[in-house]
C-alpha positions as CSV (number, residue, x, y, z in Angstrom):
1,M,105.8,114.8,117.8
2,A,105.3,114.5,114.1
3,I,104.2,111.2,112.5
4,H,105.7,110.7,109.0
5,S,105.2,107.0,108.4
6,V,101.9,105.1,109.0
7,G,101.0,101.4,108.6
8,V,97.4,100.4,107.7
9,L,96.4,96.8,108.2
10,G,93.7,95.6,105.8
11,A,93.2,97.0,102.3
12,G,89.4,96.7,102.3
13,V,87.1,99.7,101.8
14,M,88.0,101.4,105.0
15,G,91.7,100.6,104.9
16,R,92.2,101.8,101.4
17,G,90.3,105.0,102.2
18,V,92.4,105.7,105.3
19,A,95.6,104.9,103.3
20,Q,94.5,107.4,100.5
21,V,93.8,110.2,102.9
22,L,97.1,109.7,104.8
23,A,99.0,109.6,101.5
24,Q,97.3,112.8,100.3
25,T,98.4,114.6,103.5
26,G,102.1,113.7,102.9
27,H,102.5,110.6,105.1
28,E,104.5,107.6,104.0
29,V,101.9,104.8,104.0
30,F,102.5,101.0,104.3
31,L,99.3,99.3,103.3
32,T,99.1,95.5,103.9
33,D,96.6,92.8,103.6
34,V,96.5,89.0,103.7
35,S,95.5,88.8,100.1
36,D,97.8,90.1,97.3
37,A,94.7,90.4,95.0
38,I,93.0,92.7,97.5
39,L,96.1,94.8,97.9
40,A,96.5,95.2,94.1
41,A,92.8,96.2,93.8
42,A,93.3,98.7,96.6
43,R,96.3,100.3,94.8
44,E,94.4,100.5,91.6
45,E,91.4,102.1,93.3
46,I,93.5,104.7,95.1
47,E,95.3,105.6,91.9
48,R,91.9,105.9,90.1
49,N,90.5,108.0,92.9
50,L,93.4,110.4,92.8
51,R,93.1,110.8,89.1
52,F,89.4,111.6,89.3
53,L,90.0,114.0,92.1
54,G,92.3,116.0,89.9
55,F,90.0,115.7,86.9
56,F,87.0,117.1,88.6
57,D,88.7,119.6,90.9
58,K,92.0,121.0,89.4
59,S,92.8,122.7,92.8
60,K,93.1,119.2,94.3
61,A,95.1,117.6,91.6
62,V,98.0,115.6,92.9
63,D,100.9,113.7,91.3
64,V,99.6,110.2,91.5
65,E,103.0,108.6,91.2
66,A,104.3,110.8,94.0
67,V,101.5,109.6,96.3
C-alpha cells in the first residue's frame, strides 16, 4: 500500500521538519496549525531550508516551487 498524501497537524519545529522531509520524498503534504502566522512562518522556513540544501549540496538541489 503506497501513501501519497499526508496530513501534518501542527507547524511547530517538529511539524515543519516532518512536512519538509515528506515533501522532499514526493508526498503531497497538508500542513495545518491553529495559527495562520505560525503556518506562514513554517512555509517560509521550509522554502529557505530547501534553498540552502541546494546551495550547499548541488546533488540535493530541489525545485522549491515543486515541493
